[in-house]
N, C-alpha and C positions, 0 to 999 in steps of 0.2 A: 633551698626551699623556696626562696623568692622567685627564682627562675622557673621552677616547676609550676608555681602558682601563676606566673605570668603566661606561660604557654598554655596552661589549662584555661585561663580566662580568654586567651586568643582563640582557642579551639571551640568555645561555646557557641558562637554564631554559626559556624560551619556545622556543628552537630545539631543545632536547632533546625537548620535548613534541611539536613538529612532526615530528621524526624518528621518535619512537615511534608517532605516529598514522599516518605514512606507511608504516612497517614493518608495522603491524597491517593497514592497508588492502592493502598488497602481499600479505601472507599470506592475507587473505580472497580476494583476486583470484586468487592461485595455486591456492587450494583450489577455488574456483568453476570455474576453467579445467580442473583435473584431473577434477572431477565431470562437467563438460560433455563433455570428451573421452571419458571412460568411457561416458557415456550415448550419445554418438554412435557409439562402437565397438559397443556392445551393440545399439543400434537398427539399425545397418547389418547386423550378423550376423542379427538377427531378420528383417529385410526380405529378405535374401538367402535365408534358409531358407524363408520363405513363398513367395517367387518360384519356388524349386526345387520345392516341394511342389505349387504350382499348375501348373507345367509338366508334372509327372508325371501330374496328373489330366487336364489338357486343354492341349495345347501351343498351341492356337490362341487361348487367352484372353490378352489383353494385361493384365499386372499393373498397369499405370498407368491402365487404363480407369476405375477407381473414383474417381480423383482423390485429393485430400488432405483429410482431415478434421481440423479444428482443434477438438478436443473440450476440454471443461473440464478443466483440468490440476491443480486443487487447489492453486493458488498460495498460498492463504491458509489451508490446512488443510481442514477440513470445509466443506461447503456452508453458506453463511450466516455463516461465521466473520468475514468482513470487516464485515458489517452489525452483528453482535453487538459487535465490537470498537469500531466507530464509535459505536454507541449508548452503550456503557459510557464511552467517552472523553468524549462530550458530556455525559453524566449527571454525571461527576466534575467537569467544568468549570462545570456549571450553577450559578447562572443566568448566568454570564459567557459571552459568545460566544467561539468559537475561530476564529482565522484558518485558512484552508485550508492555507497553507504549513506551519503548525504541525501540523495534522492529518496531512499527508503525512509529515512527519518522524517522528511517532509511529507511523504505520503501517509505515514503513520499519524503524524500530527494533524494533517488536514482532514483525514477521514476518521480520526479517533480510533485507530486500530490498536488493540492490546494483544499481546502474545502470551498465551498460557504456557507455551513451551518453545524451545529453540526451533523445532520443526516448523512451527507456524511462521516464524520470522523468515526462515529459508523459503517457505512456500510463497510468502509475499514477495521476497526478493526475486524469486524465479518468475512470478507473475509480472513484476515490473520490468524485468529484463526482456521477457517475451513481448510486452507491450512496446517497449523501446525499439525492439527489432522490427515490430510491425510498423511503427512510425517510420522506421528507416526504409523498409522494403516497399510498403504500400504508398506512402506519401512522400518519402524522401525528405522528411522534416527533421529527423534526428540522425546522428551518426556517431559511432564510437570514436573517441579521440585518443590517438596515440601518436604524437608528433615524432617521437624518436623510438628506436627499438628498446632503449632503456627506460622509457616512460612506463609507469605502471598501467596495467589494463584496468578496465572498470570505469572509465570516464566517458561521459556522453556530452555532446554539444549540439546546440540547435543549428540546423542548416536551413537557411532561408531558401524558399523555393524561388526559382528563377522566373520572373515575370517578363512579359514582352518588353516593357519599358526598361527593365534592368539590362536585358540583352541588347537593346538598342544603345543604351548608355555605354556598355562595355565595347560594343562594335565601334561607336564613335571614338572612344579612347584609343582603340587599336588603329583606327584610320588616322588619327592625329599623330 
């Protein structure tokens, strides 16, 4: 009984931390729910007002004829903020490669992204992977890292762009 008592006492701090994390997560989820409900309410009012205004102008026009536009929503702040963050993240880690799952966690933390379901996390991971590929193809500043065939996929590393001074330095080393 003394051993059981001792292990229960040892487990208490861990369990308290779990409760604190769960309460913080619940508070974030409740806040996000309140924000989403308010946005839905305002959006519904705006759509209703626009439909009424359109009906006053021309009652034969179908308000749904235009369809739905899924425009850029500024999820990561300003345009290009995700690319800049990823580039800075890889630069800080350089020359070490970073696994994609760690990059995703850093993006979630930096931009305060919460996932209501697993699909949301997969969508974020796909967005990050696409952004990394764009940094690779357009700017040559990131590249996938797989030093050996047995090395697991999903690692990315910062690739410094070659400046004229660096090229001269390399050429001088070759000449020596």
